[in-house]
N, C-alpha and C positions, 0 to 999 in steps of 0.2 A: 703126378700133375694132371688137372685137365688138358685134354688135347687143343681147344680152343673156349674162349670165354663164349659159354650161354646161360641162357636159363638151367640150373642144374635141381635136382632132387636128391639131398644125401639120406638114403637110407639108416638103419640102425649098423647094419652089418659094414657100411661104407665107411664111418667113424674111425677115425685115427688116436691110437693111443699111444702112439709115439710124440706125445706134447710134452710140455714142462709139466711136472705131477708134484705134488707134496704128499709125502708119507702120509697114510690114513685118505685120502682122498682119491679117487680115480677119476681123470679127465680124459676125453677123448672129442678131436679137434673135428667138426663137422663140416664148418666153412672156411678155408685155411688158401695161404697159395696151394700148397700140397695136394688140398683135395678139390679145388673148385677152381685154383687160380686165382683165388681174391686177391687183389692188390691191397685193400686197406681195413679190410675188415677179420676178425677172428673170432668166431662162435663156435661153442662147444656144449657139450653135456656132461655132466658131471653127478658123480654117485659117493655119498657117502656112507658107510655102512651102518646098521643098527649100533649104538653104543660108541662109535667112530670119532674121533677126533683129527684134526691135521697137528704139524707140528707148526711153530711162529713162524710167520713170513710175511713177504709184501710182495706188489706187484710192477715194483719197479715206476718206471713212467706211465704206465698203462692204468688207464680209467677203467673199473670192472662194473658192470651191471649183470644183475643174476636174477631169474626169475624161479621160485621156487615153484616143482611140479606137484612133490610129492613129499611130504614128512614135515616136520618142526627142525629147524637148525638154528643154533646161537653162534654169534660173532663176538670173541671177547676183543677189545679194543680198549685203547687209552695208554699211557705211561705205564702202568703197572696191570695193562692188561685183566682190569676188573670193572670195566665198562660192558654191558653184556646187551647184545642187539638180539632180539629172537625175531624170527622169520616162516610163515605158516605157508601152505600150499595157495597159492596167486597172491601173494606177495613178491613184491620187487625190491632187491637190493641195491644200493650203492657205494662202491669203495672206491673214494680218491685214490690216484698216483700216492704210493708212498706208505701208505698207513698200514703198519705191522698190526698183525690180527692174529687169529686161528680160531677155527669152526671145530664147531661140536651137533653130533647128532642129538638132539634132546630127548630121543626114545629110544629102547632098548633092542624094539621088535620090528621096525620099520627101516628100510633104507631112507635117506634123503635122497630125491633126485631134483636137479637143477638144471635151466638154462642157463649159460654163460657167455656173455658178449664183452668182446676188450676192444679198447680203441687204438690197441698196437696189432698189427699183421698180423703175429705170433702170440702165444700164453706166454708170459712173462711170470716168474714165480722163482722168489728169492729168499730162502729160508735164512732166517736170524738165528744163528746158535748160540747159547748161551744166556738167551734171554733173563733177566734176573727175575722175572717175573712169569716164566714158563711154564706149564703144568707141571710137576713133578721136580721141578729144580731147587736143588738141596742150595737152602741159604747158608 
């Protein structure tokens, strides 16, 4: 944690991988209580590898805002996880609290890089196991 509250610059080498993770997506806390002493904000960096996808999950009570820095990503949402939202570099994405979804890198050659902000102080990731419409789920 930061020694005192002051304006902080958090470089890539200071990002903390010890935050909530989803298989298939790497998250790194940049602004959090642990990295800066932040009391209300969580902000980080995420990478979805080429051809990668996450498991089905939601973010609990947290609102999530994402800015896609590079690549093209898809979010699969809806009761059947069949409603697709696609975002490209420069797009912003808002995910309301509790929305069940999974993410996919739409490309096979480049990673998707994103800046992620949360309304809760820490990243919340709640895996949804056994969802009947999860990718690869046997009916």
